[in-house]
C-alpha positions, 0 to 999 in steps of 0.5 A: 739706237739713241733714245734720250730724255726730253732735256737731251733732245732739246739740247740736240735740236738747239745744236742743229741736230735732227731729232724725233718726238711724239705729236698728236698725230704721227711722230715727227722728225724735226730740226731747226729750219736752217737744218731742213736739208738734213731731214731730206737727206735722212728720209731720202725725201724728194724736194717737191714735198715740203716740210711743216713749220711747227711751233708751240704757239700760233703767235710764233708762226704768223710772222712767216706768212702774209696776206690781206687783213681780210685773209689773215682774219680768216686764217686766224679763225681757222687756227682758233678753231683747230689749234692746237691740233691736227690741222696744217695750214698752207699759206703764202710765205713772207720768205722768212723760212729757209728755202730748204724747207720748201724747195719746190715752192718757197712762196708757201709754207705749211704751219701747225701747232700740235696738241701734245704735251711733250711736243709743246714742251719741246717746241717751247724750248726750241722755238719753231722747228721744220718737221715731217713724219718719221719714216723713209719716203715712200715707207709707212710712218714709224709709230714707236721710239724703238722703230724710229731709233732703229731706222734713224740711228743718227737721230736723237729720239725722245725715249719716253714713248711715242703715244704720250702720257697714259690716256692721251689720244694720238691720231693714227693718221697725219694732220689734215692739210688745207691750203689757202687759195685766195678766196677759200680753202682747198684740202690737200690731204685728208687726215685726223680732222674731217673738214669740208671746205 
C-alpha cells in the first residue's frame, strides 16, 4: 500500500509510473501517454477499451485532434459549455497520441478537462496524462485511496482522500462520453452529465 503526497505523486508520474488521484467523477489511474500499456496490464483491460487523455487546460488537448474549421468550432463550443467537467469528447485524432492509448482504433481519441482542484494541480505539473477509472476491468470502480492502494500496491496513490476538499462535489459515476460522428454527437456512455444530442 503506497499513499503519497501530491508532489511525490507528480514526481512518480513524471518518471513514467502509474499513479492514482481523485477527479470530479471516479478516481483515476493515470500515466504518461507513452506508458499507457502499463495501465492496461495493471487493470487486465481489454485493448478494445480506449484510455482518455486528460489535461488541465483545453489548449493542451486540441493539438491531439483535428477536424474542419466548422467542426472545431462545434467542438470548442461543447468544451466551453462543459469543461472543466464530467464530459469526455471522442474526436478524430491527429496521431500525436501513442497507439497504446487506443489500440483498437487509433483514429479517434477521448479528451477531457476535469473539474477537481487536486487533479488540475497534478495535470498542470505533469502535462496531459492517459487515464481510466481505478479498478480492475469488469469490477466496480474503487472510490477511496485505501481501496485503490490495496488493489494496486505498485501504484502511487494520492493519500489526501478521493473526495477532494471538504464540500467539493464528486459525481458518483463516470464522465459522460460523446463521440463526434461528422454531423453531430453520439452518446457512447451516459454518465455524470445528462445530455440529449
